[in-house]
C-alpha positions in Angstrom: 100.9 119.5 104.6 97.5 118.1 104.1 94.9 120.8 103.5 92.2 121.0 106.2 89.5 120.0 103.9 91.4 117.0 102.6 92.2 115.8 106.2 88.6 116.1 107.2 87.3 114.1 104.2 90.0 111.4 104.7 89.2 111.0 108.4 85.5 110.9 107.7 85.9 108.2 105.1 88.3 106.1 107.3 85.8 106.3 110.2 83.0 105.2 107.9 84.8 102.3 106.3 86.9 100.9 109.2 86.3 97.4 110.4 84.7 97.1 113.8 84.4 93.3 114.0 85.5 90.2 112.1 84.0 86.8 112.0 85.8 83.8 110.5 83.5 82.0 108.0 83.7 78.2 107.6 83.2 78.1 103.8 84.8 76.5 100.8 87.1 79.0 99.1 85.4 80.7 96.2 87.8 83.5 95.4 91.3 82.3 96.5 92.6 78.8 95.8 96.1 77.3 95.9 97.5 75.1 93.1 100.5 72.9 93.7 102.9 72.1 90.8 105.9 69.9 90.6 108.8 71.5 88.7 111.5 69.4 87.1 114.7 71.4 86.8 117.4 71.0 84.2 119.9 69.9 86.9 117.8 66.8 87.7 116.2 68.3 90.9 112.5 68.5 91.4 110.8 71.1 93.5 107.2 71.9 94.5 105.8 75.4 94.2 102.3 76.6 95.2 100.5 79.2 93.1 97.8 81.5 94.5 94.9 81.7 92.0 92.1 84.2 92.1 88.7 83.1 90.7 90.7 80.3 89.0 92.8 83.0 87.1 96.3 84.2 87.7 95.2 87.5 89.2 96.7 89.9 86.7 95.5 93.5 87.3 95.5 97.0 86.0 96.2 100.0 88.1 95.6 103.6 87.1 96.8 106.9 88.6 94.2 109.5 87.5 95.2 113.2 87.3 92.4 115.8 86.9 92.6 118.9 84.7 93.6 120.9 87.8 96.5 118.6 88.6 94.8 116.7 91.4 95.5 113.0 91.9 92.6 110.8 92.5 92.9 108.2 95.3 90.5 105.6 96.5 89.7 104.7 100.1 88.4 101.2 100.9 88.5 98.5 103.5 91.5 96.2 103.4 92.9 93.3 105.5 96.3 94.7 106.3 97.6 94.0 109.8 97.8 97.6 110.9 94.9 99.4 109.3 91.5 98.1 108.1 91.0 101.1 105.7 93.6 101.9 103.0 94.3 104.8 100.7 95.4 103.6 97.2 94.8 103.8 93.5 91.9 102.5 91.4 92.7 99.0 90.3 91.2 95.7 89.5 91.6 92.3 87.9 91.8 91.9 84.2 88.9 89.8 83.0 89.1 87.0 80.4 89.8 88.3 76.9 90.1 91.9 78.3 93.0 94.1 77.3 94.9 95.7 80.3 94.0 99.2 79.2 90.4 98.4 78.9 90.5 96.9 82.5 92.1 100.1 83.8 89.4 102.3 82.1 86.6 100.0 83.4 87.9 99.9 87.0 88.4 103.6 87.2 84.8 104.3 86.0 83.3 101.6 88.2 85.1 102.6 91.4 84.9 106.4 91.0 82.8 107.5 88.0 85.8 109.4 86.6 86.8 109.2 82.9 90.2 110.1 81.5 90.9 111.3 77.9 94.5 110.1 77.8 96.3 107.1 79.1 100.0 106.3 79.2 101.5 102.9 80.2 104.0 103.6 83.0 105.2 100.1 84.0 104.5 96.3 83.7 105.6 94.1 86.5 105.0 90.9 88.4 103.2 91.4 91.7 104.6 88.5 93.7 106.4 85.9 91.5 107.1 83.7 94.4 103.5 82.6 94.7 101.7 84.1 91.7 101.8 84.5 88.0 99.9 87.8 88.3 101.3 90.5 86.0 100.3 94.1 86.6 99.9 97.0 84.3 100.2 100.6 85.7 98.7 103.5 83.8 98.7 107.2 84.1 95.3 108.7 83.2 95.1 112.4 82.3 92.3 115.0 82.2 90.2 112.9 84.6 86.7 114.2 85.1 83.8 112.7 87.0 81.1 112.0 84.4 79.3 109.0 85.9 78.1 107.5 89.1 80.0 104.7 90.9 79.1 101.2 89.8 80.3 99.0 92.6 79.8 95.3 93.3 77.6 94.5 96.3 80.7 93.6 98.3 82.6 96.8 97.5 82.7 100.0 99.6 84.8 102.7 98.0 85.2 106.4 98.5 87.5 108.7 96.6 89.6 111.7 97.3 91.4 114.3 95.2 94.6 115.8 96.5 97.7 117.5 95.0 101.1 115.9 94.7 102.5 117.3 98.0 99.5 116.1 99.8 100.0 112.6 98.3 103.6 112.6 99.7 102.2 113.6 103.0 99.8 110.7 103.0 102.7 108.4 102.5 104.7 110.1 105.2 101.8 109.8 107.7 101.3 106.2 106.9 97.9 106.5 105.1 99.4 105.1 101.9 101.4 102.0 102.9 100.7 100.1 99.6 104.1 99.8 97.8 102.3 99.5 94.5 100.6 103.0 94.9 103.9 104.5 95.9 105.7 102.9 93.0 103.1 104.1 90.4 103.2 107.6 91.9 106.9 107.8 91.5 106.7 106.4 87.9 104.1 109.0 87.0 106.3 111.8 88.5 109.2 110.6 86.3 107.1 110.3 83.2 105.6 113.8 83.5 108.9 115.5 84.3 110.5 114.0 81.2 107.6 114.6 78.8 106.9 118.1 80.2 103.2 117.5 80.1 100.9 120.3 81.2 100.0 118.1 84.2 103.5 118.0 85.6 103.4 117.8 89.4 
């Protein structure tokens, strides 16, 4: 069950960040574009595939599941465009910049979105996000000994809150539908598997 304090914080953040109105803007795409490519197959057939590009890059990203010294998992709460909820609970994540290593992107995004810093990182998984329309390749990390040492450093268009909760509460957030992002659920399970095998002091 969610602790009373966790539930109150979560509801307050969701109320603060929820969308109350939308307005379609007639602008030229600046972030998302679609690139069409003709593929010639070995069997003589040709097919057309469309690729989604983000800021003219493939959209590869790093995701980090931070665990504090007292075994709390750090989640972020931010506006999203999902069809059911306009505020989502997930993990700190962000796009890998040009000439940036995936781990450096994970460290940077965690610090920017939350101000937390980890002393240890472990690569949990590497995977394509949606190979049907994108070349984006994601890197999922487990961060240990997370501690808040800085202030958030958000872009002007970002609105992010963060919440610490224990593993059982994380499972409850999934059950209650607050965490509907498959990526967050996948990384949480990979972290659980990793910690149980390594017998780390942060085992859930």
